[in-house]
Every structure is written in structure tokens, then in C-alpha cells.
N, C-alpha and C positions, 0 to 999 in steps of 0.2 A: 022259674025253676027253683026248687028248694035247695038250700045249701046242705052240706053234709054234716053240719054242726048238730049235735044232739041237743035236745031240749034242756038237759041238765048241765051242759057245759057252760062255764062262765063266758059271757060275751066280751069280746075285746072292743076297746074303743076304736074309733076310726083311725086315730094315729097309730095305735098298736097294730092294727090289721095292716095298714100301709107299710109299716116297718117290717112286718112279717113277710109281706109280699116282696119287698125290696131285698130282704135277706135271701129268700128262696130264689129270686131271679139271679142274684149274684152267684149263688152256689151253682146253679144250673149253668151259668155262663162259664164259670171256672172249670167245671167238670166236662161240659159238652160243647161249649162255644156259644156265642151270641145267637146263632140261628136256632138254637134249641129252646130259647126263652120264648115260649108261646103261652097263650092263655091257659090251655089245658095242662101244660107241663107245670106251670106255676101253681095252678089250683091243686094238682095232684101232690106237689111237694108240700104245700101248706096243709093239705088234708081237708079242703073245702070244695064246694062246687064252683065251676067256672063263673056262674052268675055273681057269686059273692066277690070274686076277684075283680070282675068287670065293674061291679058297683064301686069298689074302693079305688080301682085303678082303671078308669075308663079308656085310657090310651095305652096300649101295649107298646107303642113306639116310645112313649116316655119311660116306661118300665125298662125297656132294653137300653135306652140312652143312659138312664141312671145307673144301671148295672155296669155298663162300660166305664162310665165316669168314675165310679167307686173303685173298680179294679185297677184302672190305669193310674189314677191319682195315688192310690196306696203304694204302687210300685215306685212312683217318683219320690214319694215321701220316704220310702225305705232306702232309696239311693242317696238322698240328700245328706245322710249321716257321713258319707264318704268325704264330704267337704269340711267336716268339723276338725278343729285343731290345726288349721292352716297347713294342710299336707303338701308335700312336694308335688308340683304340677304333673310331672312325668309319671310318677308313681300313681297319682290319682287317675289319670287317663288309662293307665295300664289296668288298674283295678276295675275301673268302670267297664272296659271292654271285656275283661274276663267275666265279670258279673253278668253282663247282658248277653254274652255269647256262649256261655258254658252249657247251655242246653237244659238248664233247670227251670226255665220260665216259659216252657212251651204253652202252658195254659194262657198266659198273658199274651203271648205271640198270636195264638189262635184268635183271641178276642180282638186284637189289633187288626189282623188280616180280614176277619169277617166284618169289622166295623167299616172298612173302606168300601166293601161291596154293598152291605146293607144300608149304608148311609146314603146311597144314591136314591133310595126310596123312602128314607126315614130322615126327615130334615131335623127333627129333634136330636137324633143320633149324630148326624153330620155336624151340627153345631157344637156338640160336645167333643167330637173328634178334632175339629179344627182348633178348639180351645186347648185341648190337651197336647196337640202337636206344637202349638205355640209355647205352651208351658215347658215342654221337654226341650224345645230349641233354646229357649231362654236359659234353662238350667245348664245346658252344655255350653252355650255362649258365655255364660258367667265363668265357667271353668277355664275356657280358652282365654278369656280376657285376663283372668288372674295369672295364667301362665305367661302371657305376653308381658304383663307388668313385671313379673319376676325374672324376665329375660330367658325363660325356658323355651318359649315358642316364638316363631317368626311368622306372624299372620297379619295380613292387612285388613281383612274383612271377617271378623269373628263370627258374625251372624251367618254369613254365607257358608263358612266352613262347618259351623254347627249343623246347619240344615243338610249339608252334604254327608256328614258323618252319620247323622241319624237315619238318612235315607239308606245308606249302605248297611247299617246295623239292621234296619227293618228288613231289607232284602235278604241278608244272610240268615236272619232268624226265620223268615218265611221259607227259605230253602231247607232249613233244618226240620221243618214239619214233615218233609218227605225224605229225611235222612240223607240230604246231599252233603257228602263229606262228613267228617266227624268234627266235634267241637274244637279240638286243637287246630285242625286245618283251617276252620273258619276264623278262629282267633288270629292265626298267623296271617291270613289274607287281609283281615281288617287292620291289623297292626301295621303291616307294610304300607297300606294306603294312608292311614292316619299319620304315620311318620312323615310322609311326603307333604301332606296337607298342613302339618304343624311346623314344618321346617326342622324336623329332628333328624339325627343321624340314623342311617339304616341299621336296624336291629335294636335301637334304643328302647323301644316298647317291649321287645321280647326278652330283654335282659332281666335277671332276677335282682 
């Protein structure tokens, strides 16, 4: 099958074309979800024929996995700035919960939710999902350990609490995709649960 490239158009190198494909896949995933990242959709976004995409990216499973990894890793990098400047542990957790549950990251939530379903048939994706789940757990575990050392939290198993908190955040964000309660209600629910897990006083995460 001939590509849609015109004879007069400058040819891209293999590396440039793969980068173009990756960028298109990421954009589609953010706008429509991982399930929309198909050979034909990527080809249409790039403006070439499906055969050319298949030539440079023979495995769409890998393209989907890479799009997931890029989006989720970028969000984690974005949140890591909250830890700069040795912030107060309680304030940090409060800011983290508000940032993750305020409803502004529904594009990333959809990517996460679809990754767990699609990962059952896409091992390349499943591997990236497991690695990112571990990275997120380690990130939150570090915050909890810092709070324990500062005397703000009373936690015996920081890793277990981190996994529990992330599971609840994921669940509430998935609920948000179908508009279950509003963002303020979800944040209050989560704050109450996290206060208990971290050994905080009731209402401490809700105070300004």
C-alpha cells in the first residue's frame, strides 16, 4: 500500500517518523483514551498511510504502552515538585489529594482505567502499568516516611498505606468519570480515610 506522502515532501528519518508516531499516539490517548490508539487513527493523525506507520511501528501494543508510559510518567514528574523545599507533611498530603481529585485530570484517569483493562491482552502495556504503579507507590511511600520521621504521621507500614491510598484515589477518580458526586465530596471522603490511615486528627486534612 502506498503512503500518503507526496513525492515532493521531504522524507523523515526513521527516528523522526517514530517520534511523530509516538506524539500522535500520546495526543490521541489524552483526547480519546488508550482504546482509541489504533493503527488507522495514528496514521490519520500523522497524515500518512497505515502501511507506513506499520513499517516504523510494527507493534501497536508497544505504541499504546509507550503512550501510557509517557502520559503517566509526566503526571508523576509534575507532582514531584510538591515535595520541594521540605514542605510540611500534612500540607503536602492535603495538596496532593486536592491536586489528584479536583477533576482536572480526567484525561489521565481515563488512560489509567483503560490501561488495566487493555493490559490483560497487551503484555507490553501491562509491564509499563506495573512499573508505573510501583513508581507511584514509592513516591507516596516517600512522603509518608518523611511525615513519620517528622512526627506528623503515625504509620507502621508506609508501603502498605501508600498502596491503600493510591487504590482509593484511583477508585474515586474512576467514579468521577461518570460524575459520581462532585470533586469537593470526593476530596472530603478521601481526606477522612487518609486521616485515619496516617493517624491524624479528624478534620486535619480538611483545614486550611
